[in-house]
BATIFI-729913 format. One record per residue (C-alpha): z, x, y. Coordinates in pm, whole numbers, plus 50000, padded with zeros to 5 digits. Layout:
REM BATIFI-729913
ZXY;...
//
This chain:
REM BATIFI-729913
926617032149435;924257058949571;921087067649306;922047102749262;925207092949081;923597073948890;921947101548646;925777111148645;924777150848690;927447176348768;929747176449089;928367152349375;926117143649097;923397158049263;922127185649175;919997180948878;918097159549074;914827140348948;912427119649131;909477129449335;905537118549285;903067151149146;901917153549530;904877147549675;907577177249544;909667190249779;912497212549825;913857233749566;917287253749545;917397282349475;919017314749317;920377343949379;917347362249550;917507390049420;917867388549003;920927381248894;921657364049207;923377375849549;921677411449562;924077433249722;926997406149821;926827419850142;927857397850480;924237383650492;924477369650125;926477342650281;928517311650229;930787320649945;933377339249935;934727342849566;933127366749345;931337367949034;929947384048758;926377378648923;927037399349238;927707430648989;930557434249108;933617409349229;935207394849495;932957376349761;929797390249644;928897365749311;929807335049529;927217343849810;924457351749584;924407314549473;923077308049786;919807320549789;919037309349484;918017273849646;915467295349888;913277302549612;913067267449494;911957251549782;908867264649753;907827250549499;908587218049588;907467220349972;903907230449785;904117198249613;905107178149897;902017191850115;899727185649808;900197154449870;899597122649581;895947133949392;895697112249144;899017093649121;897277062649002;897087080348652;900877079348651;902747056748386;905647044548668;908037025948427;908787061948250;908567074748585;910537056748752;913057055948492;913557096948595;914367088548948;917817098249104;918417088949428;921167093349749;921947078750102;920277094950340;922857101050646;926117103550597;927147113550964;928757091351237;926387069151479;927357091451730;925677125551571;922457112151484;919127111351613;917167083251771;914637065951534;911307082151631;909007064351875;905447051251767;902097066151977;900187043052140;898147039251878;901177024451657;901527055651462;904807074151327;905577109151293;907667115750950;910617139250894;911417149650575;914647178050507;913667195950173;917287208350056;917427230249772;920267230449572;922257261749416;924027238849163;924597247648804;925697214148630;923497217848320;922907243848071;919287253548149;920227256048508;923117278548410;920827300048237;918777302148537;921467307048775;923877329448697;927277333648636;929857311848438;932347309148710;929597290748894;929237262348628;929777225548801;931187241549135;930387226649452;926407232649528;925567247349864;922027239250035;920537274950026;917377261950109;917087239350393;913157229550522;912297204150793;908857193050723;907017172451023;904077151650975;902317146351260;902087110151387;897997108351367;898647129451004;896557156851205;898797185651111;901897191650985;905017217251091;907597231850857;910627245350999;912937267950746;916117272050875;918287306450699;921007296650455;923817314650689;923467294651019;926417293251214;926257258151354;928387222351403;928727201251098;929557166151200;931867145151012;930327133550706;931777103550483;931387103250061;929537072050012;930837070449648;934597079849701;935097072350058;936527104150188;935597118550464;934667153450579;936167162750896;933797178251167;933787216751161;932567238551462;930307272551391;930397264051040;927487279350786;925307252350760;924847257650346;928177243950312;927087208050412;925817194250112;929027197049953;930257173550167;929207143950060;925737146649945;922617156950094;923277131750350;925907158350553;922687178450537;921017154950694;923267149450928;923637182151011;920567187551091;920267158451344;922807169251545;921707202351565;918057194351649;918197155951779;914857148651546;915197116951346;914857126950969;913097100250763;913127115350428;914867140550190;914217155949881;916357183349665;915767201749346;917547222649094;916417256748900;914787245548627;912287222448856;911087254148950;910377264948661;908787237348467;906767227048782;905037261448794;903977260648438;902717225748490;900047237448747;899467266548538;900457292548768;900327301349137;898337336649287;900197358849511;899777394549580;901427425749675;899607459949824;901917483549560;903237483549282;906387464049296;909827466249062;912807445049191;915207466249055;918197486049139;920467510748964;923097493749063;921607459848865;920267445349226;917227427449200;915267399849126;913717414548843;909707410248941;907827436948813;904017433548909;900877455748937;899407463949288;896847433549361;897047394449312;898407379849004;898937338948889;902937336348828;904387308948681;907717295448509;910597327748522;908077350148715;907817327648978;911147326848997;911717356649044;909117360649313;910557331949532;914487351549507;912807388649555;914127402049826;914837438449722;910927458049690;909657431250003;909307449150330;912487457550477;914667440450188;916097414050402;916217372750444;913387373150641;911007393850444;912077368550135;911197338650295;907647351250433;907487355150062;908327322949992;905727308750256;903117330050100;903547314049764;903897283549916;900447280350106;899067297249809;900707268049588;899067243849851;895727260149783;896507254449426;897037217649362;894447210049601;891857228949427;892187228549061;890217206548874;892397202748643;895027184848764;892077155148788;892737146148432;895577127648354;897497151948089;897837175748430;899227149548649;901427137648353;902937171648236;903387178648677;904367144048689;907167146848414;908737179648589;908967166848928;910587133348824;913157154448627;913887178948865;914167161549226;916947139949384;915317119849696;916497096149991;917097058949869;914097051550038;912007069049834;913827054749459;910517046749311;907277060149244;905247035449436;907027045049755;907107083949667;903117074849641;902927061549933;904437087650107;902227110049928;898927095650048;900107098450400;901057134250332;897337140650150;896117132950533;896747168250648;893747192050640;895337224150462;894157248450799;896547225150980;899967227150795;902147258550980;904897278150847;907887287951037;911397299651044;913717289251307;914347317051562;918027330851516;919897362251651;922737373551441;925827366951547;928277392351740;931577380351604;930217373351218;928287401351106;925537388150841;925687354751045;922967343551237;922747318051536;919797297151699;918477309951993;916667292852294;913747300352127;914877272351847;915297248752070;912007253052211;910707249451829;912797219351816;911427201252099;907697208252006;908747190351685;910767161451882;907717155752093;904917161851833;903367186451945;901337208251725;902787248151601;899127259751546;898357254751891;895347235051873;896607202352011;896367213752376;895067177552512;897347162652297;900207181352452;900017183552845;899857143352858;903547131452766;903427097552651;905657071352842;907857056852645;907257017752510;909886999152719;910856961852600;912636953452904;912546951553300;914966979453515;917406953953711;916796953754052;917236991054223;921196980354437;921526963054113;921316995953882;925127011553792;925067050953730;927437075653758;926437112453822;928117144353658;928107176353805;926277198953453;925597231453655;927797251853491;926177280853311;927497310953105;926797335053388;927267310653656;929877281653739;928987248553849;927487244354140;930077227454392;928907191254536;926267189354321;926717155354191;928327138854526;925007154954672;922917136854385;924607106854408;924167107354816;920257108054745;920187079654496;921927056854740;919897063555017;916617059354782;918647021454718;920517026654435;923507018954566;925267012254259;925037053854174;929037069054211;929797106654133;932257111453849;933887145453938;935607151853544;934527180253384;931217174653269;929637191152960;926657219253096;923167207753044;920577232653099;918007208553240;918647177853376;919267144053171;919557107153202;921717092652897;921597057652824;923407041952559;921607012452440;917896997952489;918646971352740;919446998152973;916347021652892;914207006753150;917167012653393;917817047953365;913947052053356;913827035053719;916387063253790;914217091953686;911117075853871;913277077554233;913807115554151;910797125254022;912167132953691;910167134753399;910547106553156;911217128352878;914247138953011;915617106252968;917407100452630;919417077952414;922927088152345;925817069252208;927827091052398;927857071852724;928877038252819;925967032253112;923487050353265;924467084953336;922897114253515;923777149253442;922177175753695;921777202653477;921347242953574;917717237153706;918527216454007;921327234354162;920547227954514;918397206354710;917187173854739;913987172454555;914007180854193;911217203654030;910347200453682;910717224453464;907097239153415;906457232653062;905417256152799;904147244352473;902947271052319;905087280051962;907397309252014;906487341551869;909707345051714;909167315651501;906737338551341;904217310651200;901777314950893;899347295350768;898657278650482;894437281150457;895647319350526;894387332850177;894137369550280;898297370050282;899667396450044;903497410050014;903777446550144;906557464449887;909047485650030;907937523449905;911487526449741;910567496849500;906967512149335;906477523948985;
//
């Protein structure tokens, strides 16, 4: 029985989650970014189509607002995660352990899971933590903060989703946010408590994954999309944001003009600040994290920027505030965190979370980079977004443990050789299936490529190569896949013979043997030319450095006072 349910929370049993060490907090849920909830009720508001009072109107807008709520919470928790575990030794472990709730890490099938992260040459492994913000309202306190009564105990949405990547050498950290209205494929998930099976979905809004068995389905969705192995998840509710902001005594934020996030129709978060820098906490912190109307162009992108600014400021606050080095301050923060956050089973004790926090604490603030998954609006579903090619590039950088701040040039240019536990078979004993995956959106498949590359392999002594003429999945880049560790060496040998980089050799349960997919980057010729790697972070990821103290939100003149 998963721990999250142990606390007997609301539907799905994970929203009033608890558990985290005072330096580990993480994602959070968020309420409608604008005040009451889903400000505006436009298509961009996202997943829920039923209506509610919180929209200030009827129909679909009410539920849409719920999603926004999650976004703000994640800001608070993430900063706690980044903070590290300073002073955790002061905590009264038994009491805090009793607060912790946990749930299963991944509810997807094996075929949809990413391979475990490989250790580097020094034996170090990168850490990937998914921060989830649930919009569930399953307590009176969360209901008060969250909005309409008709949403009480409703199916929660994962409105905030941020992947926190800690480099293997702990020199840097990257945070990738995903817009809540992203359309993607959600894999089949099985509820660990009820056994209910949720079928796989295509082009579904990402935040609906949480209601399909729990946070483990959100983890499975991320792994399927990014091919990045997720080690842990953390999730927080509305009330947790308020309590933790109070516990640290406020977070400094800046606006470049007087701002009041409020419209004549009742939209807006209600945030009202004068020009300049202010320490905000409690419900005012919530308002900042939920504000859409009033910042820049009044879009979700502006709101995400404000959330990143808040997180960066909170990181600096938590790491510099002397008052948090005393038992009293730490106890208040620990109480707030463990009563607000839920974690996976691998983090279900203060000891485990303290160990994680110790690792996070090693990362310098100036090497923390916040980003947003590159995306574009979907033409078929207005208001929804889909990942772009830049998103895949960003995911690759994370998979390959390349710092997003561009300061790891030396490491980025050296592609580490994968560790191999077995020796390759003799060339004439290696069985290879060759598929033609050269089809693209604009070009048909290049004829005869599977046969031509098979002939090339046979000519180089790999006489076990066979062309498979059945339809193959289009591949932008030539790739070799193998199903199990005992065939890894064989797959790498095929790659070496053809001059294919080792980084393009992947383990996958979707193949039954060593399988070469000739991609769109090899439509002709007998010599494979590896694509030139560009390890620069895409500009569309809109990076923000956690140590930048000059950040100040631009106010939309229509919302000044």
